[in-house]
N, C-alpha and C positions, 0 to 999 in steps of 0.2 A: 695543600693550600698555600704554603710558604713559597713554593716555586711560582705559582700563578701571581701572587702578590709581588714577588721580585720582578717578574716580567712587566707587570703593570707599572712598577716604579721606574723601570728602565725606559719604558715608552714615555712616561710623563717627563722624565728627565731629558730625554732626547728632544721632546717637543719644546721644553723650556730653553734648552741649549740652542736649538735652531732659531727660535723667536729672538733670543738674545743676540744671536749672530746677525740676524736680518735687521734688527733695530739698533745695532751697535750698543747694546746694553750688556756690558761686561759682567755686571753683578748677576743678571738673570742667566747669562751663559754659564757662569761658574756654579750657580745653584743647580742648574740642569745637569752639569757634569757630576756634581756631588750626588744627586739623586740617582744617576745612572750607576755610579759606583755602589751606592747603598743597595740598589736593586740587584746588582750582580752578586754582592755579598749575601743577600737574603736568599737568592736562588742557590748559591753554592752551599749555604748552610742547610737548606732543604734537601739538596742532593746528598750531602754527607749524612744527614739524619736518616734518610732512606737506606743508604748503604749500611749504616750501623744496625738498623732494624733488620736488614737482610742477614747480616752476620749473626745477630742474636738468634734469629730463627734457625739458622743452620746448626748452631751449638745446641739448641734444645733437642734436636733429633737424635 
């Protein structure tokens, strides 16, 4: 679920960034960039969690 949410956040951020760029709204552009970074971090955290769960499963065997 976290990975999907992270991707959605990245898309939302990219959209805001592009709209800010087209309308010359630096504030919106920066907010969009921040949302993209947040989305990437969320996606990375989900990936790390999945890897850790995989390691935990291997140790149980």
